[in-house]
N, C-alpha and C positions, 0 to 999 in steps of 0.2 A: 071824310071820304075815304074808302078803302077799295082800291082796284090793284090787282096783281095779275101777272101771266104765269101760267103752269103749262107744261106739256100734257096733252090729253092722255098720254100713256102712264102718267103718275096716278097713284091711287087718290081718290077723293079725300079730302080733310074736312072736318067739321067747320073750320074757319073759312072755307071757300066761299060761303054764301051762295049767291046766284052764279051757277057755271054756265058760261056763254062760249060756245064754239065759234071761232071767228075764222075758220078755214073754208074755202069754196067747196072742197071735196071732203067726203067723210074719210077719217083716217083709217088706213090699212090695219087690219089685225085687231081692231077694238070694236067690240060689240056695243050697241046702243045701251043696253042695260049697264055693262061695265063702265061706260064713260060717264054716266050720271049727268048728262047734259041737259040743263033747263031750257036753254034757248039755243037756236043754231041761225046765226046772222050772216048768211051767204052774202048779202048785199053790202056788207062792210069790208069785203075783201078786195085786194088790189085787182085790177084788170089783168086778163090773161097776157095781154102785150106787155104790161108793166112787169109782171112776174117773170116772164121769159127774158125781158131785158136784164132785170136784176140778176137772175140765176145764171145767166150767160156771161156774167162779169162785166156787164155794159157800164157800170159806173159805181160810185161809192154809195155807202148806206145813207149818207146824208142827202144825196141827190135823189135816191129812191124815196126817202121819206118826204122830201118836198113835192115829188111827182104824185105820191100817194095822197098827200094832203090836198093837193089839187082835185084829185078824184073824189075825195071826200066831201068836197065843197059842192058837188052835184046835188040836185034836189032829193033824189031817192036815197043816196047815202047819208046825206046831211040830216034827213029825218030819222034814219036809223041810229046815227050817231047821237042825236038829241035824246032819242028814247033810252039809249044806253046810259047817257049822262043822268037821266032821271033815275035810273035803276041804281046807279052809283050813289046818288044822294040818299036813296032809301036804305042802303045797307051794303055790306061787302059784295063785291063782284070779282069773280075770277075768269079771265079770258084764257080759253084753252086753245092751243094750236099744236099741230104736229111738227112744227118747225124744229130742226135740230138745234138751232141757236135762237130761241126766243127773244133774246136781248137784241138781235139785229134783224128782226123781222118786223112784218106789219103790225104784229100784236104789241111791240114796244112803241110804235107810233101811236097806236090807239091809247095805250096807257098814258102817254105824255099828254095827248089831246084832252083825255078825260080828267087828268089832274089839273090841268090849266083852268078848266071851267068852274 
C-alpha cells in the first residue's frame, strides 16, 4: 500500500498514482488542468463546524483527529473512505490538500486511517 499527502500547489510527479483532492473547496489560484486531480472527494472533509473549531485554536490536533474520525464513521463518509481504501489497495494514491501544514491536517488523519486498513 502506498498513500501519501502532497500540497495541491506542488507539481504532479509520476509516482503520485491516483491524485485525490480531499478539500471541500477548490484551492485558490490552481486551475483544474494544472492540478491534475483524478478524483475530488468533498465528502471526506471535516464538517464546517469542526474546521472552524480547529482553526480558531479550539483544541489540539489530537482532539481534532478524534472528532474527525467520529465524523468519518458516518454512513456517507464511511463509504467514501472504504472506496478510497480500495483505490490504495490497487496502487499508489496521493491525497492533495491546500493546507499549509498537511502533516497536521485532516489529510494526515486520512493517511493514518488508510494505512491501518
